[in-house]
N, C-alpha and C positions, 0 to 999 in steps of 0.2 A: 479344565485341565486335560480334556480328552484329545485336544488338538496337538499336544506335545508328543513328539516321537522319541523313541529310545535310540540314542546314538550307537552305531555299530550294528544295527539290525540289518538282516538280509532284505534286499529290495529288488524290484524289477523296474527298469527304466524303459519307457516306451520309445521305440525308434521312430523318428520323424523324418527320415531320409526318403522322400518320395513315397510311392505306394508299393508296399511289399507284394510279392507274388503269393500265390495260393498256399504254398508250403514253406514260405520263408518265416523266420522267427519275427515276432512283432515286438519283442522286448529283449533287453539285455539284463543279465544278472549283475548285481552290485552290492555295495555296502553303503548304508545311509551315514553320512558324515556330519550333516548339519544344515543350516539354513543360509541362503545367499544373502549377502549384504547389499547387493546391487539391484535385486529384483525379488519378486514374490516366487521364489523357486527353492528347490532343495539341492544341496550339494551331495553328490554320490560318487563313489569310486566305481568306475565301469570296468569289469573284468575283461571284456572283449577288447576294448580300446586301450586298456591299461593306463587310464588317466582319470582325473577328477572332472566331472561334468556337472553342469547346472541344468535342471529340468523341472518343469511344472508337473509333467506326467510321470509320477512315481507311485508305485504301490509297495507298501511294506508288508512283510510277512508277519501277520498278527498271531499265527499259530505258535510260533516260537516264543513270542512274548508271553502268551497265556501259559504255555508249558513252563517257562522260566518262573513265572509267578507261583504256579502250583508247586513246583519243586521247592521254592523258597518257603512257602507256607508249610510244606511237609517237613522240611528241615527244622523250622522253628518249633513245630509241634513235637518232633523227636527230641529236640534239645530241652524242651520244657518237661517232658516225661523223664528224661535222664537226670534231671536236677533233683 
């Protein structure tokens, strides 16, 4: 189940338009929307292009996912103590 991703997570989409220069950005920021039905790719909303793109080269922010899980655990612990 590790290969499932959380929808709505912040992600970075690799730019495949030619070879970037030394100081150019190599990725765009976006939101993970789901999986493509046509190919083995991810669907993401690209903030820079302002449209939905499909790409294989996507990195998800796992830091936020871990923080969210920790916060949920803390909330459940607090609720148990208050009962």
